[in-house]
N, C-alpha and C positions, 0 to 999 in steps of 0.2 A: 845440272842435277846435284842434288846434295848427297853427302856421303850416306846418309840414312836411306834415301831412295835407291842408291846404287847397291848397297849391301842387302836390302830386302829383296831386290829383283834377282840378285845373284843366288841367294839361298832359295828363293821360290823356283828358279830354274833348275837348281841342283835337285830339289825335291821332286820335280816333275820329271826328271830323267834327262834333262838337258836337250841338246840338239839331236843326239843320236839315240832315239827311242827305238825299240824293236820293231814297231810298225813302219817307221820311216826307213829303217835298214832294209826290211823286206820289200817295201815299195821300191826303193832304189835298185835292189837286186833284180826284181822282176822287170823294171824298166830297162836295166842294162842288158839282161838276157833277151828281152824283146828286140832291142836294137841289134844285138849280135845276130840274132836269128834272121832278122829282116835284111841286114847288110851281107850275110853269107848266102842268101838265096836271091841272086840277081838275074837268073834266067827268065826268058819270056814265058808267060803261061797264058792260056786262053780261059777267060772267066765268062761265065754265062749269068746274065742278070735278067732273069725271067725270060724274056724273048731275045734281047740283042746279046751278041757275043763280042767281047772286046779282048784285045791282047794287050798285056801290061806286064812289067817286071813283077816277079813274085814278091819282092821286097816291098814295092809299093802297095800291093794287095794286102800284105801282112800289116803294114803301117796303118792303112786305112781302116782295116778291121780292128786293130788295137784302139785307134782313136774313137771309132764308133762305140766300142765296148766301154771305154772310159767315159764318153758322154752319157751313155745310157746308165752306167753305174752312178754318175754324179747326179743325174736326174732322179733316180730312184732314192738316193740318199737325201737329196733336197726335199722330196715329197714326204719322206718319213719324218723329217725334222719339222715340217710344217703342220702335219696332221696327226 
């Protein structure tokens, strides 16, 4: 890379807020809190899925729910961008 390319990308990054934008900080905080919540709740719980009932650690149920929420949110965001 030339000096000109390096300096322009540095000033562009500084203008855009750099690596630590408020949205990224909030996302990291929510992700960290989700992990703490999941790992603090490790007891077995019964989960009813329409008809069957399964037993699983609460932390696993919370993580699966968080992942499903993230997938659904990503899907909705992708559909909004396309249409």
